[in-house]
C-alpha positions as CSV (number, residue, x, y, z in Angstrom):
1,M,49.6,125.9,96.6
2,T,49.4,126.3,100.4
3,R,46.5,128.7,100.1
4,I,44.5,126.1,98.1
5,L,45.3,123.1,100.3
6,A,44.6,124.8,103.6
7,P,40.9,125.5,103.0
8,L,40.5,122.1,101.5
9,A,41.9,120.4,104.6
10,V,39.4,122.4,106.7
11,V,36.5,121.2,104.5
12,V,37.7,117.5,104.8
13,A,38.0,117.9,108.6
14,L,34.5,119.3,108.9
15,T,33.1,116.6,106.7
16,T,34.4,113.8,108.9
17,L,32.8,115.4,111.9
18,V,29.3,115.5,110.4
19,N,27.8,112.2,111.4
20,G,25.8,110.6,114.2
21,I,22.4,111.7,115.4
22,K,21.3,115.2,116.3
23,F,17.9,115.9,117.9
24,T,15.8,118.7,116.2
25,K,12.9,118.3,118.7
26,P,12.4,119.3,121.4
27,E,14.2,122.6,120.9
28,A,17.0,123.5,123.3
29,G,15.8,125.6,126.3
30,S,12.1,125.2,125.4
31,T,9.3,124.6,127.9
32,L,6.9,121.7,127.4
33,K,3.5,121.2,129.0
34,A,3.1,118.2,131.2
35,G,0.1,116.0,130.6
36,S,0.5,116.2,126.8
37,A,2.3,114.3,124.0
38,L,6.0,114.8,123.6
39,S,7.2,115.0,120.0
40,A,10.8,114.0,119.3
41,A,12.7,114.2,116.0
42,W,16.3,113.7,115.0
43,Q,18.6,113.7,111.9
44,D,22.2,112.9,111.0
45,G,24.7,115.5,112.1
46,G,25.7,114.7,115.7
47,D,28.3,112.5,117.3
48,G,28.6,108.7,116.9
49,P,27.3,106.4,114.1
50,E,25.0,107.6,111.4
51,I,21.3,106.6,111.3
52,A,22.1,104.2,108.4
53,D,24.4,102.3,110.7
54,L,21.6,101.7,113.3
55,T,18.7,99.3,113.5
56,T,16.3,99.7,116.5
57,Y,16.1,102.0,119.5
58,T,14.4,102.8,122.8
59,L,13.6,106.4,123.7
60,W,13.4,107.7,127.3
61,L,12.5,111.0,128.9
62,C,15.3,111.6,131.5
63,A,16.4,114.2,134.0
64,G,19.6,115.0,135.8
65,G,23.1,116.2,135.1
66,N,25.5,115.5,132.2
67,D,27.4,112.9,134.2
68,V,26.0,109.4,133.4
69,N,25.8,108.6,137.1
70,T,23.3,111.4,137.7
71,I,20.9,110.5,134.8
72,Q,17.5,109.3,135.9
73,Q,15.1,107.6,133.4
74,L,11.6,108.9,134.1
75,V,9.3,107.5,131.4
76,Q,9.7,105.5,128.2
77,I,8.5,107.3,125.2
78,T,9.1,104.5,122.7
79,P,9.8,100.9,124.0
80,S,10.8,99.5,120.7
81,G,11.3,101.7,117.6
82,A,12.9,101.0,114.2
83,F,15.0,103.6,112.4
84,A,13.6,102.2,109.1
85,A,10.1,103.5,110.2
86,G,11.3,107.2,110.4
87,N,13.2,109.6,112.5
88,Q,10.6,110.8,114.9
89,A,8.6,109.5,117.8
90,Q,5.8,110.7,120.1
91,G,4.6,109.7,123.5
92,M,2.5,110.9,126.4
93,V,4.2,112.5,129.4
94,G,2.1,112.5,132.6
95,T,2.1,115.3,135.2
96,T,3.5,113.2,138.0
97,V,6.8,111.9,136.4
98,G,8.8,114.9,137.6
99,A,8.9,118.5,138.9
100,N,8.9,121.9,137.3
101,T,12.3,122.8,138.7
102,P,15.2,123.1,138.2
103,A,15.1,124.7,134.7
104,N,16.4,122.6,131.8
105,A,16.6,119.5,133.9
106,Y,15.0,117.3,131.2
107,F,16.4,115.7,128.1
108,L,15.8,112.7,125.8
109,Q,17.9,109.5,125.8
110,L,17.9,107.4,122.7
111,I,19.5,103.9,123.1
112,A,20.2,102.6,119.6
113,V,21.4,99.2,118.4
114,G,24.2,99.2,115.8
115,Q,24.1,97.2,112.5
116,T,27.3,95.5,113.5
117,G,26.5,95.0,117.2
118,G,26.6,96.9,120.4
119,T,24.7,100.0,121.3
120,V,25.1,103.8,121.2
121,T,23.3,106.2,123.5
122,F,22.4,109.7,122.1
123,Y,21.1,112.6,124.2
124,S,19.0,115.6,123.2
125,D,19.5,119.2,124.3
126,R,17.9,120.2,127.6
127,F,14.4,121.6,128.1
128,S,12.0,122.4,130.9
129,Y,8.5,121.3,131.9
130,S,5.6,123.2,133.3
131,G,2.5,121.8,134.9
132,M,4.4,119.0,136.7
133,T,2.9,118.0,140.0
134,G,5.1,115.1,141.0
135,T,8.7,114.7,142.2
136,F,11.8,113.2,140.7
137,P,12.8,109.6,141.8
138,D,15.8,111.2,143.6
139,P,15.4,114.9,143.8
140,V,18.6,115.4,145.7
141,A,20.6,113.6,143.0
142,I,18.9,115.7,140.3
143,K,19.8,119.0,142.1
144,N,23.4,118.0,142.7
145,G,23.8,116.8,139.1
146,M,22.5,120.1,137.8
147,K,25.1,122.1,139.7
148,T,27.7,121.3,137.1
149,V,25.4,121.9,134.1
150,T,26.0,125.1,132.1
151,G,23.9,125.9,129.0
152,T,21.3,123.6,127.4
153,G,23.6,120.9,126.1
154,G,22.8,117.3,127.1
155,P,25.1,114.5,128.1
156,D,27.8,113.3,125.6
157,T,27.1,110.4,123.2
158,D,28.2,107.0,124.6
159,D,29.3,104.9,121.6
160,Q,29.5,101.2,122.5
161,T,28.9,99.8,119.0
162,T,31.1,97.2,117.4
163,Q,32.9,98.6,114.3
164,D,34.3,95.3,113.1
165,P,32.0,92.2,113.4
166,A,35.0,89.9,113.0
167,N,36.6,91.2,116.1
168,A,33.4,91.6,118.2
169,Q,33.7,90.8,121.8
170,P,30.5,89.4,123.2
171,D,31.3,90.6,126.8
172,E,31.8,94.3,126.4
173,G,30.3,97.3,128.1
174,E,26.9,96.8,129.9
175,F,26.5,93.3,128.4
176,A,29.5,92.1,130.5
177,V,27.6,92.9,133.8
178,E,25.6,90.0,135.3
179,Y,21.9,90.6,134.6
180,T,20.9,90.3,138.2
181,M,23.6,92.8,139.3
182,Q,22.4,95.5,137.0
183,T,20.2,98.4,138.3
184,G,17.7,100.8,136.6
185,P,14.7,100.2,134.4
186,T,16.9,99.2,131.4
187,R,18.9,96.0,131.5
188,Y,21.4,94.4,129.1
189,A,21.4,90.8,128.1
190,P,24.4,89.0,126.5
191,M,24.5,87.8,123.0
192,Q,22.3,84.7,122.3
193,P,24.5,81.6,121.6
194,V,24.5,80.0,118.1
195,P,23.0,76.5,118.0
196,K,25.5,73.7,117.5
197,T,25.5,71.8,114.2
198,K,25.3,68.4,115.8
199,I,22.9,67.1,118.5
200,T,24.8,65.1,121.1
201,K,22.2,64.9,123.8
202,K,20.5,61.5,124.1
203,K,18.1,62.6,126.8
204,A,16.3,66.0,127.3
205,T,17.3,67.6,130.6
206,P,16.7,71.2,131.8
207,Q,19.7,73.5,131.5
208,Y,18.9,75.3,134.7
209,P,17.1,74.1,137.9
210,T,13.5,74.9,138.3
211,S,12.5,78.0,140.3
212,S,9.7,78.5,142.8
213,V,6.5,80.3,141.7
214,N,4.4,82.4,144.0
215,I,0.8,83.1,142.8
216,A,-0.1,86.8,143.2
217,K,-2.9,87.3,145.6
218,A,-3.0,91.1,145.3
219,I,-2.0,93.8,142.9
220,L,1.7,93.6,142.3
221,P,4.0,96.7,142.3
222,T,5.1,98.4,139.1
223,P,8.0,96.3,137.6
224,K,11.4,98.0,138.0
225,I,12.8,96.4,134.8
226,Q,11.0,98.0,131.9
227,T,13.3,97.2,129.0
228,T,15.9,94.5,128.2
229,I,18.3,95.1,125.3
230,T,20.0,91.9,124.0
231,Q,23.4,92.2,122.4
232,S,23.2,92.0,118.6
233,Q,24.3,88.7,117.0
234,T,27.6,88.9,115.2
235,H,27.5,85.3,113.8
236,S,27.4,85.2,110.1
237,V,26.8,82.3,107.6
238,S,28.3,82.1,104.2
239,S,27.5,79.7,101.3
240,M,28.8,78.8,97.9
241,A,27.6,76.9,94.9
242,N,28.5,73.3,94.4
243,T,30.7,73.2,91.3
244,N,31.0,69.5,91.0
245,A,29.3,68.0,87.9
246,A,26.2,65.9,88.4
247,A,26.6,62.1,88.3
248,P,25.8,60.6,84.8
249,M,22.7,58.6,84.4
250,P,23.1,54.8,84.9
251,S,23.8,52.7,81.7
252,D,23.5,49.2,83.2
253,D,20.5,47.1,84.2
254,M,19.3,50.0,86.4
255,A,19.0,52.1,83.3
256,K,16.8,49.5,81.7
257,F,14.7,49.4,84.9
258,L,14.2,53.1,85.0
259,A,13.4,53.2,81.3
260,R,10.3,50.9,81.9
261,W,8.7,53.8,83.8
262,K,8.9,56.2,80.9
263,D,5.8,54.7,79.4
């Protein structure tokens, strides 16, 4: 009996590990050409939630070490994608977004929104680029981050999804940080409030004070904030049929009145 159950336990254990997203493109350790389109593809089989448990995503080309503090977003491949549209994406990568060295400094970052709320960040294996003529936003940080990297594996999956909508906490993870205090090209906004069922205001007044507006007189710099991810709404509405019987038709003078209109 022991010989039969032991292999079965191994199969069950392996089955529970096969979930999440695994990138199939670009291939680990490959060298891509700058100035051309980057093709990305993925499938179930990695860490974290499965594709069926996710809704939308943003896809970034990144560089740096495996520690989250050393990751630098370089260019956005897909600003707003939907998993229902397929498991692949493509985008142009210019020659000035980074450098040719160090080897295997590049990887993809896929920030996905869960069906039940929250986000999960997946990373591809590492690869290199040739034909780059620019520099990294922080070359020293890239170099220091790569010192601890061995092999072609990318950073670990960061699962911040909400598994139980009933127990969802609106102020978790990145969404708990004040928007103006966040840094980087991707920012996180808290969950949108649910409108109240009763209007109590008698007079329309602005919720926040007005802000000053300066008209641009020259070309403005490139915006630092490129993407805002809003926390998924966990509010749900349920309904049920009205089982009360309908009121009977009137049988008094009103019935006679209504009968006049049948002609």
